[in-house]
Steps between C-alpha positions, in 0.01 A plus 500: 500500500525688827709773333234557233228529764703754701569705188130494413408603856751789494367615162141493634597698809680762293202535268261530794722765656510703178128450451429607855711816477389617160144375467370476856677812629678325786762711672855371490766651721853513361809440713547874549148535643347669194163360407514425127145619436581840651818522292308424181233758584761775537661447156390727213255349253468600136223337298478207743876436486702525819833677457786387713720771651834533326823682559578809295757437227849616597599847391801475266819677604608790278857430390552805279308794351564660163352776289426348160325551168197275451358398168265220398491238226266231377539176310449657159757389241609856423604551867679170560708236323360198316375342827266771633345285777828366643724711721880500487498273806282246318176574684167568333399863537250580774390781728786615724783436252749779457802540272827658607870462415647585843327257737519119490217273388276435798578829676182657639404864504213722610393830349301646792422839340316334212415140598499500883621169649481303174815294443662482156758237408785560255460226238581682178771714343491817294697603193865563596474866403256557788626638831555276800261734680210440265237238584245370251174363645319229304136582424237276337428737210686753290231759582567464875873530444458816293261645758759440775753702299829606656511577871764555765466352846691366794516120511578276794705185450360252755590153617 
């Protein structure tokens, strides 16, 4: 019985503390001396939502660069085999998928001249008659693929 009463008392104290900080505006000082209210007031607010500071994502290391030919394809039956929405690696097509016969499935590349820091992942293969230095970017529509055309660019293989 005593254990239940202690647990109830602890729960009440925790709720009162939270209530006091958030609803009554009481100032609470953290171990490092920062007053929590001041910390909360210095965070950016967008549409009444407080954003917590975060670290920048790590910059991938460039393992290799290559000059390549870039083309594009879509999931239309005339451009693929009888499973137009499934890549050679077994994944469902999506933005960021690229086909190539030189690199392994899962290898990541960037094409900074055209797509900036966007990362593409090799998850598909091309017809064997295509060069190892040709990369085929998946696009959601045949029109987008045709509009992309044939381009040359330097790619970066990243880890």
